[in-house]
C-alpha positions as CSV (number, residue, x, y, z in Angstrom):
1,M,-11.5,39.1,-65.2
2,K,-8.2,37.4,-64.5
3,I,-9.1,34.5,-62.8
4,R,-10.6,33.5,-66.0
5,F,-8.1,33.4,-68.0
6,L,-6.1,31.4,-65.4
7,I,-8.9,28.6,-65.4
8,L,-9.3,28.2,-69.1
9,P,-6.2,26.8,-70.0
10,I,-6.1,24.5,-66.7
11,A,-9.4,23.5,-68.1
12,L,-8.5,22.7,-71.6
13,I,-5.6,20.4,-70.1
14,A,-8.0,18.5,-67.4
15,Q,-10.5,17.8,-70.1
16,A,-7.1,16.9,-72.9
17,A,-6.3,14.2,-70.2
18,G,-9.2,12.6,-69.7
19,A,-9.8,11.2,-66.5
20,A,-6.3,12.2,-65.3
21,Q,-5.3,12.7,-62.3
22,I,-2.7,15.0,-61.1
23,V,-0.8,16.5,-58.5
24,T,1.9,19.6,-57.6
25,V,5.2,18.8,-56.5
26,S,7.4,21.4,-55.6
27,K,11.6,21.5,-55.4
28,F,10.6,22.1,-51.8
29,Q,9.5,18.8,-50.9
30,Y,11.9,16.9,-52.8
31,G,15.3,18.7,-51.9
32,K,18.3,16.8,-53.3
33,Q,16.3,14.9,-55.5
34,W,14.7,17.7,-57.5
35,A,15.3,16.7,-60.9
36,F,13.9,19.8,-62.6
37,Q,15.1,23.3,-63.8
38,Q,11.2,24.2,-62.4
39,E,10.6,24.9,-59.0
40,E,7.3,23.4,-59.3
41,L,5.7,20.7,-61.4
42,Q,2.7,19.1,-62.1
43,L,2.4,15.4,-62.1
44,L,-0.6,13.2,-63.8
45,C,-1.5,9.9,-64.6
46,R,-3.9,9.6,-68.1
47,A,-6.4,7.2,-67.8
48,D,-4.0,4.9,-70.1
49,Q,-1.7,5.1,-67.6
50,S,0.5,7.2,-69.1
51,L,2.5,9.4,-66.6
52,F,3.1,13.2,-67.3
53,A,5.0,16.1,-65.7
54,L,3.5,18.9,-67.0
55,N,4.8,22.7,-66.5
56,M,1.7,25.0,-66.0
57,S,3.1,27.6,-66.7
58,T,4.4,26.9,-70.5
59,L,1.5,24.3,-70.8
60,M,4.2,21.8,-71.8
61,Q,4.4,18.2,-71.4
62,Y,7.5,16.2,-70.3
63,P,7.3,12.2,-70.5
64,L,7.9,10.1,-67.4
65,N,7.6,6.6,-68.4
66,D,8.1,4.6,-71.9
67,K,3.7,4.5,-72.6
68,A,4.5,8.4,-72.4
69,K,7.2,9.0,-74.6
70,S,5.5,6.4,-77.1
71,E,2.5,8.5,-77.3
72,M,4.5,11.1,-77.7
73,L,7.2,10.2,-80.5
74,S,4.0,8.5,-82.6
75,G,2.6,12.3,-82.5
76,Q,-0.6,11.3,-80.1
77,V,0.5,13.7,-77.7
78,K,2.2,17.3,-77.8
79,A,5.5,17.0,-75.6
80,V,9.1,17.7,-75.4
81,P,11.5,15.1,-73.9
82,V,12.0,15.1,-70.3
83,E,15.9,15.4,-70.7
84,T,15.3,18.8,-72.0
85,I,14.0,20.2,-68.6
86,L,16.7,17.8,-66.5
87,L,19.3,19.4,-64.4
88,D,23.3,17.7,-64.0
89,D,23.5,15.0,-61.4
90,P,26.4,16.8,-58.9
91,A,26.9,13.1,-57.7
92,K,27.7,11.9,-61.1
93,P,29.2,14.2,-63.3
94,G,27.9,13.8,-66.9
95,Q,24.5,12.6,-65.9
96,K,20.9,14.0,-65.2
97,M,19.1,13.8,-62.2
98,S,16.7,10.6,-61.8
99,I,13.1,10.9,-62.6
100,A,12.2,7.7,-60.6
101,P,10.7,9.7,-57.9
102,F,8.5,11.4,-59.9
103,A,7.4,8.5,-62.0
104,A,6.7,6.7,-58.7
105,R,4.8,9.5,-57.7
106,A,2.5,9.5,-60.6
107,R,2.1,6.2,-61.1
108,Q,0.3,6.3,-57.4
109,L,-2.0,8.8,-59.2
110,C,-2.8,5.9,-61.4
111,N,-3.9,4.3,-58.3
112,Q,-6.4,6.9,-56.7
113,P,-10.4,6.8,-57.6
114,G,-11.6,9.8,-59.9
Protein backbone atom coordinates (compact mmCIF):
# COMPACT_ATOMS: atom_id res chain seq x y z
CA MET A 1 0.00 0.00 0.00
CA LYS A 2 2.76 2.45 0.92
CA ILE A 3 4.53 1.66 -2.32
CA ARG A 4 1.49 2.80 -4.30
CA PHE A 5 1.57 6.16 -2.55
CA LEU A 6 5.26 6.53 -3.36
CA ILE A 7 4.92 5.44 -6.97
CA LEU A 8 1.98 7.70 -7.78
CA PRO A 9 3.81 11.04 -7.27
CA ILE A 10 6.80 9.74 -9.19
CA ALA A 11 4.57 8.60 -12.05
CA LEU A 12 2.82 11.97 -12.14
CA ILE A 13 6.12 13.82 -12.31
CA ALA A 14 7.38 11.55 -15.06
CA GLN A 15 4.17 12.08 -17.02
CA ALA A 16 4.35 15.85 -16.56
CA ALA A 17 7.95 15.84 -17.69
CA GLY A 18 6.94 14.22 -20.96
CA ALA A 19 9.90 12.39 -22.43
CA ALA A 20 12.23 13.57 -19.69
CA GLN A 21 15.35 11.64 -18.81
CA ILE A 22 16.15 11.49 -15.08
CA VAL A 23 19.23 10.59 -13.01
CA THR A 24 19.80 10.66 -9.24
CA VAL A 25 22.89 12.47 -7.95
CA SER A 26 24.18 12.73 -4.39
CA LYS A 27 26.55 14.64 -2.18
CA PHE A 28 28.57 11.42 -1.85
CA GLN A 29 29.21 11.38 -5.63
CA TYR A 30 30.24 15.03 -5.96
CA GLY A 31 32.07 15.65 -2.68
CA LYS A 32 33.30 19.24 -2.35
CA GLN A 33 31.60 20.23 -5.63
CA TRP A 34 28.16 19.50 -4.12
CA ALA A 35 26.16 22.71 -4.38
CA PHE A 36 22.85 21.92 -2.70
CA GLN A 37 21.37 21.88 0.79
CA GLN A 38 19.81 18.46 0.11
CA GLU A 39 21.90 15.28 0.26
CA GLU A 40 20.36 13.92 -2.96
CA LEU A 41 18.51 15.32 -5.98
CA GLN A 42 17.28 14.12 -9.34
CA LEU A 43 18.46 15.87 -12.49
CA LEU A 44 16.27 15.88 -15.53
CA CYS A 45 16.33 16.96 -19.13
CA ARG A 46 12.95 17.54 -20.74
CA ALA A 47 12.21 16.98 -24.40
CA ASP A 48 12.55 20.75 -25.00
CA GLN A 49 16.11 20.73 -23.54
CA SER A 50 15.12 22.50 -20.32
CA LEU A 51 17.19 21.25 -17.38
CA PHE A 52 15.90 20.92 -13.83
CA ALA A 53 16.98 19.63 -10.44
CA LEU A 54 14.14 17.85 -8.64
CA ASN A 55 13.77 17.31 -4.91
CA MET A 56 11.65 14.17 -4.61
CA SER A 57 10.87 14.75 -0.92
CA THR A 58 9.10 18.03 -1.71
CA LEU A 59 8.36 17.43 -5.43
CA MET A 60 9.79 20.89 -6.10
CA GLN A 61 11.89 21.55 -9.17
CA TYR A 62 14.66 24.07 -9.72
CA PRO A 63 15.83 25.40 -13.12
CA LEU A 64 19.42 24.66 -14.15
CA ASN A 65 19.56 26.49 -17.49
CA ASP A 66 18.12 29.60 -19.16
CA LYS A 67 15.39 27.61 -20.96
CA ALA A 68 14.14 26.16 -17.68
CA LYS A 69 14.36 29.54 -15.93
CA SER A 70 12.34 31.14 -18.73
CA GLU A 71 9.67 28.45 -18.39
CA MET A 72 9.55 29.06 -14.63
CA LEU A 73 9.25 32.85 -15.01
CA SER A 74 6.52 32.54 -17.65
CA GLY A 75 4.52 30.13 -15.48
CA GLN A 76 4.83 27.20 -17.92
CA VAL A 77 6.26 25.06 -15.10
CA LYS A 78 5.97 25.26 -11.36
CA ALA A 79 9.50 25.76 -10.07
CA VAL A 80 11.51 27.75 -7.54
CA PRO A 81 14.79 29.58 -8.24
CA VAL A 82 17.73 27.22 -7.71
CA GLU A 83 19.44 29.87 -5.57
CA THR A 84 17.03 29.00 -2.75
CA ILE A 85 18.75 25.61 -2.24
CA LEU A 86 22.38 26.48 -3.05
CA LEU A 87 25.10 26.29 -0.43
CA ASP A 88 27.54 29.13 0.16
CA ASP A 89 30.91 28.59 -1.54
CA PRO A 90 33.51 28.32 1.25
CA ALA A 91 36.29 29.24 -1.21
CA LYS A 92 34.49 32.39 -2.40
CA PRO A 93 32.86 34.29 0.48
CA GLY A 94 29.59 35.91 -0.50
CA GLN A 95 29.04 33.58 -3.47
CA LYS A 96 27.02 30.41 -3.91
CA MET A 97 28.35 27.07 -5.14
CA SER A 98 28.38 26.53 -8.90
CA ILE A 99 25.62 24.53 -10.57
CA ALA A 100 27.77 24.04 -13.69
CA PRO A 101 28.66 20.37 -13.00
CA PHE A 102 25.00 19.55 -12.42
CA ALA A 103 23.75 21.40 -15.49
CA ALA A 104 26.41 19.56 -17.53
CA ARG A 105 25.29 16.20 -16.14
CA ALA A 106 21.63 17.01 -16.84
CA ARG A 107 22.57 18.10 -20.38
CA GLN A 108 24.11 14.66 -20.97
CA LEU A 109 20.66 13.18 -20.37
CA CYS A 110 19.31 15.13 -23.34
CA ASN A 111 21.49 13.04 -25.63
CA GLN A 112 20.45 9.65 -24.25
CA PRO A 113 17.86 7.59 -26.09
CA GLY A 114 14.47 7.50 -24.35
